[in-house]
C-alpha positions as CSV (number, residue, x, y, z in Angstrom):
1,M,120.6,124.0,201.5
2,I,120.5,120.4,201.0
3,V,122.0,119.5,197.5
4,D,121.0,115.7,196.8
5,E,121.9,115.0,193.4
6,A,125.3,115.9,191.2
7,L,126.9,114.8,188.3
8,I,130.9,114.8,188.3
9,T,133.8,113.7,186.5
10,V,136.5,112.0,188.5
11,K,140.2,111.4,187.0
12,A,143.0,109.3,188.5
13,G,146.1,110.5,188.1
14,D,148.7,109.4,185.0
15,G,151.5,107.3,185.9
16,G,154.6,109.2,185.2
17,N,156.9,108.4,182.4
18,G,160.3,106.4,183.1
19,L,163.6,108.1,182.2
20,A,165.8,107.1,179.4
21,S,169.4,108.5,180.5
22,F,173.1,107.3,180.8
23,R,175.3,107.7,183.9
24,R,178.6,109.4,183.2
25,E,181.5,107.9,185.3
26,K,185.1,107.8,184.8
27,Y,186.4,104.5,183.7
28,V,183.1,103.5,182.7
29,P,182.9,103.2,178.8
30,K,179.5,104.6,177.4
31,G,178.3,105.0,181.2
32,G,175.5,102.7,181.3
33,P,171.7,103.3,181.2
34,D,170.3,104.7,184.6
35,G,166.8,106.0,183.6
36,G,164.7,105.4,187.1
37,D,161.0,104.7,186.5
38,G,158.1,106.9,186.7
39,G,155.8,107.2,190.0
40,D,152.3,106.1,189.9
41,G,149.3,108.1,189.8
42,G,147.0,108.9,192.6
43,D,144.0,106.9,193.2
44,V,140.5,108.5,193.7
45,Y,138.3,107.4,196.6
46,F,134.8,108.3,198.3
47,V,135.1,108.7,202.0
48,V,131.7,108.9,204.2
49,R,132.2,111.6,206.9
50,G,129.8,112.4,209.5
51,D,130.4,116.1,209.3
52,V,129.2,116.2,205.7
53,H,125.5,116.6,205.2
54,T,125.2,117.6,201.6
55,L,126.4,117.0,198.1
56,F,126.8,120.9,197.8
57,D,130.5,120.9,197.0
58,Y,129.9,118.6,194.0
59,A,127.2,120.9,192.7
60,R,129.7,123.5,192.4
61,A,132.8,121.6,191.1
62,K,132.4,119.2,188.4
63,V,135.7,117.6,187.9
64,F,138.0,116.0,190.5
65,L,141.4,115.3,189.5
66,A,144.2,113.0,191.3
67,P,147.8,114.2,191.1
68,R,149.9,112.3,188.6
69,G,153.1,110.4,189.2
70,E,156.4,112.2,189.0
71,N,158.7,111.3,186.0
72,G,161.5,108.9,186.6
73,M,164.9,110.5,187.3
74,K,168.6,109.8,186.8
75,A,170.5,107.7,189.0
76,K,167.6,104.8,188.9
77,K,165.6,107.2,190.9
78,T,161.7,106.6,191.2
79,G,159.5,109.5,190.5
80,K,157.3,110.3,193.7
81,D,153.7,108.7,193.5
82,G,150.9,111.0,193.1
83,S,148.7,111.3,196.1
84,D,145.5,109.9,196.5
85,L,142.4,112.2,196.2
86,E,139.7,111.7,198.9
87,L,136.3,113.1,198.1
88,K,134.1,113.5,201.4
89,V,130.3,112.5,201.0
90,P,127.5,112.2,203.6
91,P,126.1,109.0,204.9
92,G,123.4,107.6,202.3
93,T,125.3,108.4,199.3
94,I,124.6,106.2,196.3
95,V,127.3,106.6,193.4
96,M,126.3,105.4,189.8
97,N,127.5,105.1,186.2
98,A,126.1,108.4,185.0
99,A,125.7,106.8,181.5
100,T,123.8,103.7,182.4
101,G,122.1,104.6,185.8
102,E,123.8,101.4,187.2
103,S,124.6,101.6,190.9
104,I,128.3,101.0,191.8
105,A,128.1,101.6,195.6
106,D,125.8,102.7,198.5
107,L,127.6,104.3,201.1
108,R,125.7,104.3,204.3
109,E,128.2,104.2,207.2
110,I,130.6,106.5,208.6
111,G,133.9,105.6,207.7
112,D,133.0,103.7,204.5
113,R,135.6,104.1,201.8
114,L,135.5,103.3,198.2
115,L,138.2,103.2,195.3
116,I,136.4,104.8,192.4
117,A,139.3,105.4,190.0
118,K,142.6,103.5,190.0
119,G,145.7,105.7,189.3
120,G,148.0,104.9,186.2
121,K,151.2,102.7,186.6
122,G,154.3,104.4,186.3
123,G,156.7,103.8,183.0
124,R,159.9,101.7,183.6
125,G,163.2,103.7,182.9
126,N,165.6,102.3,180.7
127,S,167.8,100.7,183.0
128,H,165.2,98.1,183.0
129,F,165.6,97.4,179.3
130,A,169.4,96.8,179.3
131,T,170.6,92.8,177.9
132,A,173.9,91.6,177.0
133,T,173.3,92.5,173.4
134,R,171.3,95.7,173.8
135,Q,173.6,97.5,176.7
136,A,172.5,101.2,176.0
137,P,168.7,101.4,175.4
138,R,167.6,104.6,174.4
139,Y,164.1,104.5,175.3
140,A,161.8,104.4,178.4
141,E,158.2,103.4,179.1
142,H,155.4,106.1,179.3
143,G,153.1,105.9,182.1
144,T,149.6,104.6,181.7
145,P,146.6,106.8,182.4
146,G,144.5,106.9,185.3
147,E,141.1,105.9,185.1
148,E,138.3,108.5,184.3
149,R,134.9,107.9,185.1
150,R,131.5,110.0,184.8
151,L,129.6,109.7,188.0
152,K,125.9,110.5,189.1
153,L,125.8,111.1,193.0
154,E,122.5,110.9,194.9
155,L,121.9,111.3,198.5
156,K,119.3,109.3,200.3
157,L,119.1,110.6,203.9
158,I,119.2,108.3,206.6
159,A,116.2,108.5,209.0
160,E,114.4,105.8,210.8
161,V,111.2,107.8,210.8
162,G,109.8,109.8,207.7
163,I,107.2,112.5,208.4
164,I,104.9,113.1,205.4
165,G,101.5,114.7,204.7
166,L,100.2,117.7,202.4
167,P,101.7,121.0,202.6
168,N,101.0,122.9,206.0
169,A,100.2,119.6,207.8
170,G,102.5,120.8,210.6
171,K,105.6,118.6,209.9
172,S,108.3,121.2,210.6
173,T,106.4,122.3,213.5
174,L,106.5,118.8,215.0
175,L,110.1,118.2,214.3
176,S,111.2,121.6,215.7
177,V,109.2,120.5,218.9
178,I,110.4,117.3,219.5
179,S,114.2,117.7,218.3
180,A,116.8,120.2,217.9
181,A,116.4,121.0,214.3
182,R,115.0,124.3,213.4
183,P,113.4,124.2,210.1
184,K,111.6,127.3,208.6
185,I,107.9,127.6,209.5
186,A,105.4,129.9,207.9
187,D,101.8,129.8,207.3
188,Y,102.0,129.2,203.6
189,P,102.5,126.1,201.5
190,F,105.9,124.8,200.6
191,T,107.4,126.4,203.7
192,T,110.1,123.5,203.4
193,L,112.0,123.5,200.7
194,E,114.0,120.8,201.7
195,P,114.3,117.9,204.0
196,N,115.2,118.5,207.5
197,L,116.7,115.9,210.0
198,G,116.3,116.0,213.7
199,V,117.5,113.6,216.4
200,V,114.7,112.7,218.8
201,K,115.5,111.6,222.3
202,V,112.7,109.2,223.9
203,G,114.1,108.0,227.6
204,D,117.1,106.1,226.6
205,R,116.3,105.7,222.9
206,T,116.9,108.2,220.2
207,F,115.7,108.0,216.4
208,V,116.6,110.2,213.5
209,A,113.2,111.7,212.0
210,A,113.3,113.4,208.8
211,D,110.7,116.2,207.6
212,I,109.8,115.8,203.9
213,P,108.4,118.6,201.8
214,G,104.5,118.4,201.3
215,L,103.5,116.2,198.9
216,I,100.6,117.1,196.5
217,E,98.5,115.1,193.9
218,G,100.4,114.4,190.9
219,A,103.9,114.7,192.8
220,A,104.8,111.0,192.0
221,E,104.8,112.6,188.3
222,G,106.9,115.9,189.3
223,K,104.1,118.1,190.4
224,G,104.8,120.4,193.4
225,L,108.0,119.7,195.4
226,G,107.7,116.4,197.2
227,H,108.7,114.3,194.0
228,K,112.1,115.5,194.5
229,F,112.1,114.1,198.0
230,L,110.0,111.2,198.1
231,K,113.4,109.1,197.8
232,H,114.8,110.4,201.2
233,I,111.7,108.2,202.7
234,E,112.6,105.0,201.1
235,R,115.2,104.1,203.7
236,C,112.7,104.9,206.7
237,R,111.7,102.3,208.6
238,L,108.4,104.1,209.5
239,L,106.3,106.9,208.5
240,W,104.3,109.6,210.3
241,H,101.5,110.3,208.2
242,L,100.3,114.1,209.4
243,I,96.7,115.1,208.8
244,D,95.6,118.9,209.3
245,A,92.6,118.6,211.8
246,N,91.4,121.6,210.3
247,S,90.9,120.5,206.7
248,L,87.6,120.1,205.4
249,R,88.7,116.8,203.4
250,L,90.5,114.6,205.8
251,Q,90.1,111.4,204.2
252,E,90.9,112.9,200.9
253,D,94.1,114.4,202.2
254,Y,95.3,111.1,203.4
255,Q,94.4,109.3,200.4
256,T,96.2,111.9,198.2
257,V,99.6,111.1,200.0
258,R,98.6,107.1,200.0
259,K,98.3,107.4,196.2
260,E,101.5,109.3,195.6
261,L,103.2,106.9,197.8
262,E,102.2,103.7,195.8
263,K,102.8,105.4,192.4
264,F,106.3,106.2,193.5
265,S,107.4,103.0,195.0
266,P,104.9,99.9,196.0
267,E,107.5,98.9,198.5
268,L,107.7,102.4,200.2
269,A,103.6,102.4,200.5
270,K,103.9,99.2,202.4
271,K,106.0,100.6,205.4
272,E,104.5,100.9,208.6
273,E,102.6,104.0,209.2
274,I,101.5,106.1,212.3
275,V,98.6,108.5,211.3
276,V,98.7,111.4,213.4
277,L,96.1,114.4,213.4
278,T,97.9,117.7,214.3
279,K,96.8,121.4,214.9
280,T,94.2,120.0,217.6
281,D,94.5,122.9,219.7
282,A,92.4,125.0,217.2
283,L,89.2,122.7,217.5
284,P,87.0,122.0,220.4
285,P,87.8,118.7,222.2
286,H,84.4,117.3,221.4
287,T,85.1,118.1,218.1
288,V,88.4,116.4,217.8
289,K,86.9,113.4,219.4
290,K,84.3,113.1,216.9
291,I,87.0,113.5,213.7
292,V,89.5,110.8,215.4
293,A,86.5,108.4,215.6
294,T,85.2,108.9,212.1
295,L,89.0,108.7,210.6
296,K,89.4,105.4,212.9
297,R,86.4,103.8,211.5
298,S,87.2,104.9,207.8
299,L,91.2,104.3,207.8
300,K,90.8,101.0,210.0
301,R,93.7,102.1,212.2
302,P,94.4,104.0,215.2
303,I,94.7,107.7,214.9
304,F,96.8,109.7,217.3
305,A,95.8,113.4,218.3
306,I,98.2,115.9,218.9
307,S,99.0,119.7,219.2
308,A,102.8,120.4,218.6
309,V,102.2,124.2,220.1
310,S,101.0,122.9,223.5
311,G,102.6,119.4,223.2
312,E,99.3,117.5,224.0
313,G,99.5,113.9,222.7
314,V,103.2,114.1,221.6
315,N,104.8,112.0,223.7
316,K,102.0,109.0,223.0
317,V,103.1,109.4,219.5
318,L,106.9,109.4,220.4
319,F,106.5,106.0,222.8
320,E,104.4,104.4,220.1
321,T,107.3,104.7,217.5
322,T,110.1,103.5,219.8
323,G,107.9,100.7,220.4
324,A,107.5,100.0,216.6
325,L,111.2,100.7,216.2
326,Q,112.4,98.0,218.7
């Protein structure tokens, strides 16, 4: 299951307390202060990993704590530092201030590492406070608290091609044919309940395509499922807009999806788009040609007719895509 949002609290480790102690040695009057320093608290980092694909772990656990530093010890020994806490996230994770919504970081590349909460400093032991006039200080510093932050994590899939269209336009079927992705496919609306990613190979070129759950009228306002996933195509360079050839309202289907894109993000609506007529195997060839000609005139753009079942026309779309992505 793809979990693409999470609210969490991270807390860096507190610094350990310094120690107030005195050594006891023969022939050394009053011994002298020998309290050691406390160790520093552990930091909290986000680390982008290629083997993580969802924010699922952060939907279950809500609070993440780094270890505190150990307290100082006798003989001026410093306490052990708290170990750093590394939180693994997938590429495309946006880290935001949960209270203000302000973006803190956009973690896109595998290996990216973000210090999100700094551990507290260890307190100094009483050996630091001895002077000529105060040779036996009986106090030491407390460690400082580690940073605590309330964060919102949001995942935006990183794909070059976003596959959009109304429910049952054939998005999942097409992705399963052109890649190793195996999305759930059935003959009813909203089969796809979460985005699916597939790696597509065309000659010596590969690209990642994302199957986005079907958009319906009002999706930008929260209707249906598509509004939850529109954000996942914001990073895409190119859109495949799929239209079911068996629909009785082809132009209306196309305009419904276009309007939702424009409402959600004008910038998203400006992305390059390839219009694909799907499920053409269910219609006679002369009917398909007629539909393609009609759509080409009304939309004023090329129309690619394909059948994901038979494979007819699919390669034309793939080579058109690799050319557009160069």
